[in-house]
FIMARZA-121580 format. One line per 4 residues: number of its first residue (from 0); their letters; for each residue x, y, z of C-alpha. Coordinates in pm, 1 decimal. Example, Ala and Ser with C-alpha at 12.3 -4.5 7.8 and 13.67 -1.06 7.14 Angstrom:
<atoms>
0	as	1230.0 -450.0 780.0; 1367.0 -106.0 714.0
</atoms>
This chain:
<atoms>
0	xxxx	13.7 41.1 14.1; 310.6 233.6 75.3; 399.3 201.3 -268.1; 67.5 291.6 -395.7
4	xxxx	52.7 574.5 -194.3; 429.8 700.2 -324.8; 300.5 637.7 -674.3; -25.4 881.7 -612.1
8	xxxx	223.2 1127.5 -461.9; 441.3 1140.8 -773.0; 177.5 1177.5 -1011.7; 86.7 1467.2 -846.0
12	xxxx	384.6 1595.0 -792.6; 519.6 1520.9 -1159.5; 207.3 1515.9 -1369.4; -5.9 1833.9 -1229.3
16	xxxx	289.8 2065.0 -1227.6; 541.2 2001.6 -1496.7; 764.9 2269.2 -1358.1; 845.9 2020.7 -1075.5
20	xxxx	813.7 2312.6 -866.5; 447.1 2227.2 -660.7; 524.0 1988.2 -382.6; 184.0 1866.9 -168.3
24	xxxx	284.3 1996.2 154.9; -125.7 1906.5 285.3; -402.5 1680.8 199.1; -688.1 1691.7 405.0
28	xxxx	-970.3 1485.4 349.3; -1282.2 1616.1 353.2; -1538.3 1354.6 297.7; -1591.7 960.8 342.3
32	xxxx	-1862.3 754.8 263.2; -1833.9 389.1 98.5; -1549.0 323.4 -74.7; -1571.2 696.5 -202.5
36	xxxx	-1372.8 980.5 -34.5; -1285.5 1357.9 -144.4; -971.4 1504.7 -40.3; -807.5 1812.4 -62.7
40	xxxx	-452.8 1887.2 -160.8; -260.0 2181.2 -95.5; 98.0 2261.1 -254.3; 379.3 2435.1 -176.5
44	xxxx	286.3 2719.7 -411.6; -27.9 2822.8 -267.1; -231.3 2618.9 -546.2; -495.2 2352.3 -452.2
48	xxxx	-665.1 2045.3 -635.1; -987.0 1858.3 -541.3; -1026.7 1508.8 -582.8; -1307.5 1238.6 -550.1
52	xxxx	-1095.7 911.5 -571.6; -1218.3 533.6 -515.6; -978.6 300.5 -434.1; -932.6 -63.3 -261.3
56	xxxx	-641.2 -268.4 -254.0; -437.0 -238.2 -556.4; -608.9 8.4 -795.9; -776.0 350.9 -782.7
60	xxxx	-1046.3 522.2 -970.3; -1046.2 902.2 -913.4; -1197.3 1251.3 -1102.6; -916.8 1508.9 -1020.6
64	xxxx	-960.1 1896.3 -1052.5; -717.8 2191.4 -1024.1; -720.6 2544.4 -1157.7; -542.8 2370.3 -1475.0
68	xxxx	-721.4 2058.2 -1531.9; -1046.3 1822.4 -1523.9; -951.8 1432.8 -1534.9; -1092.8 1096.0 -1471.4
72	xxxx	-811.9 813.4 -1421.0; -710.2 475.0 -1309.5; -454.2 360.5 -1177.5; -329.0 -20.2 -1068.7
76	xxxx	-51.7 -75.9 -851.8; 63.3 -427.8 -927.4; -8.0 -437.4 -1307.0; 95.5 -282.9 -1669.6
80	xxxx	-237.1 -319.1 -1813.9; -282.9 44.7 -1874.1; 42.6 55.9 -2060.9; -124.4 -229.4 -2305.0
84	xxxx	-463.1 12.9 -2402.6; -530.4 190.5 -2714.9; -823.7 362.5 -2580.3; -969.4 421.5 -2220.4
88	xxxx	-1299.5 292.3 -2191.2; -1515.3 237.1 -1923.1; -1912.3 183.6 -1837.8; -2117.7 276.9 -1583.4
92	xxxx	-2382.4 -36.1 -1489.3; -2521.9 -200.7 -1820.7; -2507.6 158.7 -1956.2; -2375.9 233.5 -2304.4
96	xxxx	-1949.1 285.2 -2221.8; -1781.4 596.1 -2253.8; -1462.8 625.3 -2430.8; -1116.2 829.5 -2563.1
100	xxxx	-931.7 725.7 -2839.9; -651.2 951.7 -2700.7; -601.7 860.8 -2346.7; -238.5 942.9 -2183.3
104	xxxx	-8.1 808.6 -1962.2; 186.8 955.5 -1650.6; 313.5 717.3 -1412.4; 92.1 417.0 -1432.5
108	xxxx	-261.8 654.7 -1484.2; -463.5 611.8 -1757.3; -602.1 967.2 -1805.0; -893.1 1094.2 -1991.4
112	xxxx	-912.5 1468.1 -2025.1; -1252.7 1571.2 -1955.8; -1246.0 1921.2 -2071.4; -1199.0 1774.0 -2420.1
116	xxxx	-1564.3 1693.5 -2422.8; -1877.9 1857.3 -2420.7; -2044.4 2008.3 -2148.3; -2334.1 1849.2 -2162.8
120	xxxx	-2123.9 1509.6 -2224.5; -1948.1 1563.1 -1934.9; -2267.5 1653.8 -1701.8; -2422.2 1274.8 -1864.2
124	xxxx	-2099.4 1126.6 -1755.8; -2107.5 1267.9 -1401.4; -2482.8 1227.3 -1354.5; -2411.6 841.4 -1432.1
128	xxxx	-2169.3 767.0 -1198.5; -2361.1 940.6 -924.3; -2644.4 738.7 -1008.3; -2474.2 429.0 -1095.0
132	xxxx	-2385.5 97.8 -839.5; -2069.5 -20.4 -1045.8; -1830.7 126.6 -1279.9; -1623.9 -139.1 -1497.4
136	xxxx	-1284.8 -45.2 -1668.2; -1311.6 -209.9 -2006.0; -1022.3 -312.7 -2239.5; -1035.4 -263.2 -2609.3
140	xxxx	-1201.9 -553.3 -2694.7; -1492.3 -431.4 -2433.5; -1388.9 -678.6 -2168.8; -1395.2 -611.0 -1813.0
144	xxxx	-1013.2 -551.4 -1651.9; -1175.3 -443.5 -1322.0; -1505.5 -241.1 -1133.1; -1508.9 7.8 -912.0
148	xxxx	-1786.7 13.3 -662.1; -2018.7 343.8 -664.1; -2147.5 335.9 -361.1; -2110.1 657.8 -208.8
152	xxxx	-2098.3 853.3 -540.1; -2305.6 1076.3 -535.9; -2257.7 1217.2 -214.0; -1893.2 1230.1 -268.0
156	xxxx	-1988.7 1420.5 -625.3; -2205.1 1650.3 -445.0; -1883.1 1723.7 -175.2; -1605.8 1755.1 -480.7
160	xxxx	-1827.5 1999.8 -643.0; -1819.7 2203.0 -307.6; -1475.2 2165.7 -275.4; -1427.7 2303.7 -634.1
164	xxxx	-1634.2 2613.2 -569.8; -1506.9 2704.9 -252.6; -1115.6 2658.8 -437.8; -1300.6 2889.8 -733.5
168	x	-1192.0 2657.4 -1021.2
</atoms>
């Protein structure tokens, strides 16, 4: 688990701030329900990020927002599966899948830029996550790689929105 936390920290440090100048100096859990928690990260350059994350064991699903990015990402602690994928695809319950043909990788994280889609599509995606029971990460052949419980996601998304508003993003 320490390796997972270390990789997560490296992701925040090196991906979010390419100049490598900002370092996390405070992580505050704002809310926790079910398998979800909402976290406020504070960096030494006085910038912040809000994260709604779901992670048990060796995997994590998260929605990450700061002043510059809005992303959805999945990470596996002990697998390089993300590196083999050409697309980033997932589905909520038995609904149609969401995907991007242009995901990017960073320190093992498979990342979808939410700002590349329309506002309407992003709102629909977030509503599915809020109302859903389970999110399925799919491979390039629509086969399930893993799943994440969405229990607690509605309340967590509400808290993420509060964090985003309070930070002025």
